[in-house]
C-alpha positions as CSV (number, residue, x, y, z in Angstrom):
1,M,4.6,-23.0,21.7
2,D,5.7,-26.4,20.4
3,A,8.8,-27.0,18.2
4,L,6.8,-27.2,14.9
5,T,5.0,-23.9,15.6
6,T,8.3,-22.3,16.5
7,A,10.0,-23.5,13.3
8,A,7.0,-22.4,11.2
9,A,7.0,-19.0,12.9
10,D,10.8,-18.6,12.3
11,A,10.4,-19.5,8.6
12,T,7.5,-17.1,8.3
13,L,9.6,-14.3,9.9
14,A,12.4,-15.0,7.4
15,A,9.9,-14.8,4.5
16,S,8.4,-11.6,6.0
17,R,11.9,-10.0,6.0
18,A,12.3,-11.0,2.3
19,L,8.9,-9.6,1.4
20,L,9.6,-6.3,3.3
21,G,12.8,-6.0,1.3
22,V,10.7,-6.3,-1.9
23,V,8.3,-3.7,-0.6
24,A,11.1,-1.3,0.3
25,R,12.8,-1.7,-3.1
26,S,9.5,-1.2,-4.9
27,V,8.6,2.1,-3.2
28,T,12.1,3.6,-3.4
29,A,11.7,5.3,-6.8
30,A,8.3,6.7,-5.7
31,L,9.9,8.3,-2.7
32,D,12.0,10.4,-5.1
33,V,8.8,12.3,-6.1
34,V,6.5,12.0,-3.1
35,T,6.9,11.5,0.7
36,L,5.9,8.2,2.3
37,P,2.8,9.9,3.9
38,Q,1.9,11.3,0.5
39,F,2.3,7.8,-1.0
40,R,0.1,6.4,1.7
41,V,-2.6,8.9,0.6
42,L,-2.3,7.7,-3.0
43,V,-2.6,4.1,-2.0
44,V,-5.8,4.9,0.0
45,L,-7.3,6.8,-2.9
46,S,-6.3,4.0,-5.3
47,S,-8.3,1.5,-3.4
48,A,-11.1,3.7,-2.0
49,G,-11.7,6.0,-4.9
50,P,-12.7,9.7,-4.4
51,T,-12.8,10.4,-0.7
52,R,-14.0,13.3,1.4
53,M,-11.1,15.4,2.8
54,S,-12.2,14.9,6.4
55,T,-12.6,11.1,5.9
56,L,-9.2,10.9,4.3
57,A,-7.5,12.9,7.1
58,E,-9.1,10.6,9.6
59,R,-8.0,7.5,7.8
60,M,-4.5,8.8,7.7
61,G,-4.6,9.8,11.4
62,A,-3.8,13.4,10.5
63,N,-4.8,16.7,11.9
64,P,-7.3,18.2,9.3
65,S,-5.5,21.6,9.0
66,T,-2.1,20.1,8.6
67,F,-3.5,17.5,6.2
68,S,-5.0,20.2,4.0
69,R,-1.6,21.7,3.5
70,S,-0.2,18.3,2.5
71,I,-3.1,17.9,0.0
72,D,-2.3,21.4,-1.4
73,R,1.3,20.1,-2.1
74,M,-0.1,17.0,-3.7
75,V,-2.5,19.0,-5.9
76,A,0.4,21.2,-7.0
77,G,2.4,18.1,-7.8
78,G,-0.3,16.7,-10.0
79,W,-0.9,13.6,-7.8
80,V,-4.5,14.4,-6.7
81,E,-7.3,16.7,-7.5
82,R,-9.6,18.6,-5.0
83,G,-13.2,19.2,-5.9
84,P,-16.7,19.7,-4.5
85,S,-18.7,16.6,-3.5
86,P,-21.8,16.1,-5.7
87,E,-23.7,15.4,-2.4
88,S,-22.7,18.6,-0.6
89,R,-20.8,21.6,-2.0
90,R,-19.4,22.2,1.5
91,E,-17.6,18.8,1.4
92,V,-14.3,18.5,-0.5
93,L,-13.5,15.3,-2.4
94,I,-9.9,14.3,-3.1
95,T,-9.5,12.3,-6.2
96,L,-6.4,10.4,-7.6
97,T,-5.1,11.8,-10.9
98,S,-3.9,9.7,-13.7
99,A,-0.3,10.5,-12.6
100,G,-1.1,9.4,-9.0
101,R,-2.7,6.2,-10.3
102,E,0.3,5.5,-12.5
103,L,2.7,6.0,-9.6
104,V,0.8,3.5,-7.4
105,D,0.5,1.0,-10.3
106,D,4.2,1.3,-11.0
107,V,5.1,0.5,-7.4
108,T,2.7,-2.5,-7.5
109,E,4.2,-3.7,-10.7
110,R,7.7,-3.4,-9.3
111,R,6.6,-5.5,-6.3
112,R,5.1,-8.1,-8.6
113,Q,8.3,-8.3,-10.6
114,G,10.4,-8.5,-7.4
115,I,8.4,-11.4,-6.1
116,A,8.4,-13.1,-9.5
117,A,12.2,-12.8,-9.6
118,I,12.4,-14.5,-6.3
119,L,10.0,-17.3,-7.4
120,S,11.4,-17.8,-10.9
121,P,14.3,-20.1,-10.0
122,L,11.9,-22.5,-8.2
123,T,10.3,-25.4,-10.0
124,S,6.6,-25.4,-10.8
125,E,6.0,-27.8,-7.9
126,Q,7.9,-25.5,-5.5
127,Q,6.0,-22.4,-6.8
128,K,2.7,-24.3,-6.2
129,A,3.9,-25.2,-2.7
130,V,4.7,-21.5,-1.9
131,R,1.4,-20.4,-3.3
132,D,-0.5,-22.9,-1.3
133,A,1.4,-22.2,1.9
134,L,1.0,-18.4,1.5
135,Q,-2.7,-18.8,0.8
136,L,-3.1,-20.9,4.0
137,F,-1.2,-18.2,5.9
138,A,-3.3,-15.4,4.5
139,D,-6.5,-17.3,5.2
140,A,-5.4,-18.0,8.8
141,A,-4.4,-14.4,9.3
142,G,-7.6,-12.9,8.1
143,E,-8.0,-9.5,6.6
144,T,-5.3,-7.0,7.6
145,S,-6.6,-3.6,8.7
146,A,-6.1,-0.7,6.3
147,S,-4.3,1.2,9.1
148,D,-1.8,-1.6,9.5
149,L,-1.1,-1.6,5.8
150,L,-0.9,2.2,5.6
151,T,2.1,2.2,7.9
152,L,4.2,0.7,5.1
153,G,2.4,2.4,2.2
154,I,0.8,-0.8,0.9
């Protein structure tokens, strides 16, 4: 690795630590009411919509019987609803409730505010440079897998 690539990698590592701090702070309040694995379920349902119980368990890397008990607790907490699939009454669909959606949206908004607070002291030109650099990085990285994102509940 050449010196420029090493310096860019080091700067990116520093930025990733700052962003992880924002992520951690944004999810802290949510963890007062749900566990991290439960929050991960809410994030998946937020992006995927109603999902079959078996598919959701598989995406979460969970044992279906253990996962079913976790969903029971989430239903009792008002975060998700369980219902029959319109395609097959033997399949169970898990759907995010309005309370679950609000929790995910609140975490997302806290992240946005945390990032905005970091960027606000920068000049317009600096903010554009950050935007352009991060877009270049995101384009070079490609799409991150859902399983990688789920580890952190994002």
